[in-house]
N, C-alpha and C positions, 0 to 999 in steps of 0.2 A: 503493500500500498504506499502511495504517496505522503510525504510528510505533512503534517499541519502547519502552516506558517501563520501567524498572526498578523493580520493587515489591519493597521490603525489609519482611520481617516482624520486628517488634520484639517478641517474643514475651512477654517478662518483665520486665525493666527492673530498675532498682535502688532503686525507692521503698520506702521502709522498711515501711511498713503495707500494701503490695499485697495481700500474701497473706491478710492480716486481712479485708480489704474485699471480695476477690473470691475464692472459692473455686476459681476455674478457672485460677488464674495457675498455669503450670507451676512448681515448685520443685525436685522432686529431677532429678539428671543424666538418669534415665529419662524422666522427663516432658518435660523439656525435649528431649529428642532427638525423642520422640514429635510434640512442637508443631513441630520443625524439619521432620520429614517430612510432617506435614498442611500445613504451609505451601507445601511444594514441590508438593506435588500440587494446591495451590488456585491455584497461579501465581505465588508469590515465586520471585525468582530470587536474593534475597539473604537470609540469616538473621542478623539482629542480636540478639545474646544476651549475659546478664548469668548469674553462677551466684549460688545461694541455698544456705543452709545447711538441709538438709532436716529438721533437727531442729525449729528455730525458724522456718524462713520467712524468715529476714532476710537482705537482700544480703551476700554474703560476696566475698571475693577469695581465698580458698583454691586454692592452685596445684593440689592434689590435686583438687578440685571442677572446676576447670577441664580437667584431665588426662581425669577420667572421663568428663564430659560431650561433649567435642570427640572422645574416641574412639568414644563410643556412636555419634554421628552419622556417623563416617567409618565405622565398622563396618556400619552399615546400607545404605551406598552411596547415601544421599540426595544427588540432585543438585542442589546448591544451593551458591551462595559464602557462606562463612562471614566474619562480620563481628563481631569481638569486642569487648567494652567494655574501655576502658582508664582508666575515670573513677572507679574507687573509691577509690584510694588517693592522692588529691590534697587533703585536708581538712584545715586549719588551724582548730583550736578554741582559742580564748583562754579562758583562768581569770582572770577579772576581779578577783576576790579575791585573786589571787596576783600581781597587777602584769602581768597581760596575758602571763603565762608559758604557753605550750602545755599544753593539758589533757589528760587521760588518753585522752579520745576524738578526738584527733588523729591521723589517719591518713598524714598527710603523707609522702611518699617521694620521691626522685629520680625522674628520667624512667625510667630504667633498671628500678628497681623498679616502678614504675606499669606499665610494660608488660613486666614479665617472663614472663608466661603467653603474651602474644600472640607474644613473640620465641620462645619455646620451641615454640609450636603452628603457627606461621608458617600463619595464615589468610590468605585472600586480601585481607582488610580488617581493621584496626584504627582504632580511634577515636582521635581527638585534641581534647580540649575546647579551642577557641581562645579562650579569655580567663579573665582573675580574674574572679569575680563571688561574690555574698554567697549562701548557702543558711542562710537564718534568723540564727542566730548564729555558724554555722560559714562559712568562706572557701574555696573552690575556688581553688587557686593554680596558676595557669599563667603564669609569667614567658617572656619571649621566648626565653631561654637554655633553659628546659625543653621550650618546643615545637619549637625547633630541634633539639634533642638527641633528642626522640621522633621527628622526622619523620627524622632521619640514620638510628636505628636501622631504624625501620621500613623505609626504603629500601636499605639493606644487606641485608635479609633478603628484598627481595621483595614487601613487603607495601603494599599502597595505604594510605594515611591517609584516613578519612573525617573532614573537618575541620569539627567541629560548631560553629555560630557562633549564640550565644543572643542577641545584640544586634548593633545596628548597628557600634559599636565593635570586636566581634570580628572582623567580617567586615573591616575595616580592618587589622589585624591579619593576618588571613589573606591579605589581599592583597599584603601586604609580603612575607610569608614565601612566596607563591608566585612574586613577581617575584624573589625570591632563588633559585629553582628547589629549594626545600626539599620540595615535594611532587611533584618530577618533573614530566613534560611533560602529564600530563592531571590535575591535581588533582580531587579529589572534596569538594565542598563542600557542607553539610547548613545549611540555613536551619530554625531550631528557634525556633518562635513560641508564645507563650502558656503558656509551661510552669511560670510561677508562681515562677521563679527571679528576678523582679527585671529580667529581659529584655525584649526586643521584644514587644509584645502582639501577638495574632492579631486583626489587622484590614488590610484591604486596601492601606492605606497603607502599613504596614509590611513588608509582603511585597513591594510593588513597588518601595519603596525599597532594600531589600536585594539584590532581584533585579537591579535595576539595578548594582549595585557588584559581581557576580560577575565575575571576571577573565575576559577573553577565552580560550578555550580550554579552560575548566574544566568539568567535568561537574557538575550542581547537582540538588538535589532539596530538598524543602520539607515540613514536616509542622507541625502543630498540635496541642496536647492538645486533648482532649476531641471535642465534636461539630463543632467549628471546623475538624477536619482534613477534613470532606468538600469544603467549598469551596475550602481551601487546595489538596488534591489537584487539582480540577478546573483552578484557575488555573495549578498548576504543568505540568500537562500541556499545556494552551492553550499557555504560555509556553517548553516547549521543555525544561521539566524533569522530574524523577523523584519517586517519592513513596514514603512507609512507612507501615504501618499494624500495629496490635497492641496488645496488654494494656498495653504499656509505656506509651503514650501515650492510652489510653481503658479506663477499668475498667468504665465503664456505658454502657448504652443509653441512647436518648432517653427511655426511661421512668424511668430511674434505677436500674435493676435490673442487677445484674452480667452483662457481656457475655461473648465467647469469641473467642479469636483466629480462628477459622473465620468467625464472624459478622462481624469487621471486615475480615477479608483478603476474603472474599466480595463485601462492600461495595464495598472497594477496588477490585476488578477491574472491578466494574458501573460504577464511575465514571471508570475509566481509560478504558474502550469507550465510554462516554457522551460523554468529552471528545475522542475522535477518535484515543485510542491502542489499544494492546493491550500486554498484560503481555509484557515480554521474557524469552526464555529464559535461562537462564544461560550459555549460550555467546554469546549476544547481549550480557548484560550484561557479560562479559569483554572482548569488542571495543570496548563503549562506554566501558570504565573503561581500555583500553590494558592489560589483563592478558593473560599468555599463556594460549594454549589450555590445556585440562585435559590431563594427561599421561594 
């Protein structure tokens, strides 16, 4: 039998200009819930979501939008594992003119504040960005204490951390925390390539180097931004990993035109099958990740 491969649908993401660049991006709670339902029908076992301000299209971390969006998904009875992003409130922006004091657009909050929507809504999975890195003039802050605290809070609620590693050093941090038992008996690690955040490039050498450092016993996945995701998905399936696809990672098709979640997920399913796997069901994804069966 072919190996079940977890396909995560990353339906919208947190890129500020994404809604301007692609009118197909789900923005409202209703549109996000519809995109998740569509993803489930197309073969995704996990939905990774952000929320956005319906009036502006900009990324948001408003707790009310989170409750509304997740409430709609659950009310629809969509059979899919939820993976909520907790990356929004970790940014430090320094005001050079004010002696490097935090600027007004700093969003930095303690670990519990960054993850308050995840802890309140208790999805199957919540993200942890495993490393401090620059985002232009902003800095995403992820100290060891922050990471340990987020992992502890998730663990107390039975939420599996998806540990996102954008660079080789992030993976070394993740290895240390995994060895401490921070992520439980089955860590879930995501290799993130070519994102433009100053992290690892989308090259075969980078993927191979990071894959080699995945800890024993961990479940791992990999993706790359844009068209590189096609070959990364093939390599991940061949190497025993899992994959993700959606408008968070690719806003345009090969011709440079706005694409859709449906097109990206259909292509991902074809890639999984051509590489010798098949899309895992949500129940299989639960078993792979060591999560309890759905009540």
